[in-house]
N, C-alpha and C positions, 0 to 999 in steps of 0.2 A: 076402152075407158071413155068415160064421158068427159066432155069438155070441162065441166066444173071440177071434176076430180083432178084432171090434168093441171088446171090452174092452181088448185090447192097444193098439189105435189110440187109444182114449180115454185110456188110461194114458200113452201117448206124448205125446198132446196136453196132458195135465195136466202132464207133466214139462216140456214145452216152455214152457207158461204159467208154471210155477214157475221155470224157468230164466230166462225173460224177466223175471219179477218179481224174481228174484235179481239179474239183471244191471241192472235198472232202478235199484235203489238205488245200484249202483256208478256208473251214469251220473250220478245225482243227487249222489253223493259227489264225482265228478269235477267236476261243475258247481260244487258247493259249494267244492271245493278251488280251482277257478279263481277263484271269487269271493273266497275268502280271499287268494289270491295277488294279485288285483287290489287288495284292501284293503291288503295289506302293501306293495305297490309304491309308492303315494304316501307311506306312512309311511317307507319306506326312502329314498325320494327326499328327503323332508324331513330325515331324519337325515343323509343325505349332504350336503345343502345346508347344514345347520346345522354339520356338522363342517368343511366347506369354509370357511364364513364365520368360524367360530371360529378356524380356523387362520390365515386372512388377518388377523383382528383381532389375534391374538397376535403375528404377524410384524410388523404395523404398530406395535404397542405397543413391541416390542423395537427396531424401527428408530428410532422416536421417542426412546426412552430412550438409544440410542447417539448419536443426533444431539444430544440435550440434554447428554450427558456430553462429547461432542467440543467443543461450543460453550463449555461451562464451562472445559474445559482450554485452549482457544484464548484465551478471555478472560483467564484467569489468566496465561497466557504473555504476552499483550499488556500487561497491567498490570505484570507483573514486568519486562518489557523495554522499557517505554514510554520510559523516560528514557535508553535506550542512545544514541540519536542525539544528545541534548544532551550527554551525557558525552563522546562521541567528539569533538564540536565544542569541548568544554571542555579537552581534553587539550593542544592546542597552547598554550593560554593558561597552563596550569600549567607547561609547558616554559619559556615566557617568564618566568614568575615565578622558576623555579629558576635560570635564567641571570641574572636580575636580582639574586637573593640572592648568587650567586657574585661578581657584579660589585661589589656593595656592600662585600664584604670587602676588596677591593683598590683600590677607586675613591678617587681624590682629588678628583675633580670632582663635587660634590654636585648641581649643576644637571643634569648628564648623567644621573645616577641618577634624579633626580626626573622628568625627561622620559621615561625608560624606564618608570617605574612609571605615569606618566600614560598612556602608550601602551597598557600592559596594561589599565589601568582602562577605557579607551575600547573595547578589544577585548571586554571583558566586557559593557559596556553594549550594544555592537553585537549580541553573541550573544543577550542578553536581548531586545532589540528584535526580532530575527529570530524569536524564540519567542513574540512577542506580549506581552512583559512591558514595562510602562512604569512610570515613577515617578509617584506620585500627587502632584500639585501641592498645596502647602500654604501657601505664602507669601502673606500678606494675603488668604487665602480665608475665606469664612464657614465656621464650624464646622458640620460635618454628621456627626451621630452614626452614620450608616450607612456613612460612608467614613473617619472619623477616630476615633482613640482619645485622649481627653483625659487627660493625665497629671496636670495641675494647672491651676488658674485663677489668674490674677493680675489686679490692677487694671489696666485699660486705660490706657496712657499718654495717649491722646487719645480723644475721644468717638467718632470714626469707627472705632476698633479694637475697640469693644465687640462681643462675640459673634464676633469674627474670630480667626484663628490668629495668634499673635504669634511663636511659635518652634516649630521642629520638632526634637524630641529624637532621633527615629529615623525614617528615610524609610519610606514605605509603597509597596507595589507592587501593580499590578493586571495580570491576565493576561486578555486578551480581554474587557475590561470587568467582570471579576470580581475583587474585592479578594482578593489572596492573602496580604497582610500589611498590617494597618492602620498608618498613620503615627501615631506617638506625638507629640502636640502639646501646646503650652501655649496656653490660650485666654484672651483678654482679657475681663474682666468689668466 
C-alpha cells in the first residue's frame, strides 16, 4: 500500500471512530432520556392516581352534601306535616260540633243537646287515646313535682290528705308516658 492510501485509510478510520464516538453520546442521551421517561412515568402515574382519588373524593363529598340536604328537607316536611293525620281525624268531630251548635239554636230539649255534646266529647277522648294521649290521674294521688304543677297549698282537711292532691284546677295529659301538659293541682299541707 502506498503511503497516501494508508493515510487516507487512517483518516477514514479516525472519522469512523469520531463518528462512533459522536453516535455514542447520542446512545447515552437516548438511554438517559429513557431513564428520564421511566422516572416521569411513576410520577405521572402518581399524579393520575392522585387526580382520580381527588375526583372521587370531591364527588363523594358532593353526594354526601346532597344526601344531607335531602334528609334535612324530608325532616322539615315530616315535622311540618306530622300533625296532618290527627287534623284529618279531628275534622269529623268539628263537623259534629257545628251540627251541635246549630241544633242548640232551635232545640227545646236540653237533655238531647247535652247527650250530643257528651258524644262529641267522647269522640275527642277516643281520638286522643288513639294518639297515645291519656289524662294524668290526680284525685287523692300523692303530689309528684315531676308530674304535677302545684297552684296552691291549703291545710289538709284530714291527716291522711297531707302531701296529697286535694283538687285539680286543670287536667294534665301525657303522651306515651311523656307529660305534655302538667295538671294544675291544689295540694294539702
